[in-house]
C-alpha positions, 0 to 999 in steps of 0.5 A, a space after each residue: 422506426 424513423 431516422 431520429 429514433 434510430 440515431 437515439 437508439 445507437 447513441 444510447 447503445 454506445 453510451 451503455 457499452 462505455 458504462 457497462 464495465 464501470 457499473 458491473 463486476 467488470 469494474 470491480 476487478 480494475 485496480 483504479 476502480 477498487 477502493 483501498 482499505 483504510 489503514 490504522 493509525 500508529 497509536 492503535 498499532 502500538 507502533 514504535 520507531 525501534 525494534 522489539 526482540 529482533 522484530 522490525 518493519 524491514 523484515 515484516 511482510 507488510 513493509 513497503 520500502 521506498 523506491 530504489 532501496 528495496 534491493 539494498 534492504 534485502 541484503 542488510 538483514 538485521 545487522 543495523 542496530 543503533 542506526 535509528 538515531 535522529 538522522 539515522 537509518 530509520 528516518 532516511 529510509 522511511 517506507 510505507 506499511 500496508 496496515 499502518 498509516 503514515 511513514 514507517 521506519 525500517 527499524 520500527 515495530 508494531 503489533 501487526 508484525 509478521 515475518 516475511 516468509 
């Protein structure tokens, strides 16, 4: 093997070492390489911006409160009825959902509701 072939082989080995985690199962274990599942739209979820029978997003396992509001929401419980008006609690603290697309009110409800447990 001459010098030129040795350099090509070393370069190819180096590149293969860099690409290996991306092309094998090792890349699937990384959060940045895993595609996120798609969410359902609000209409399909039968989402509404108000609670139903005491069930509301803030008590659901899929609700993701906005940053900085998690500890506050944990202490509030369900005693917030009537604060879902125009600029009430529902709009000021809109969070996200792991199942439903778009912003969701902590006072909202949908058919995928599952109580935190």
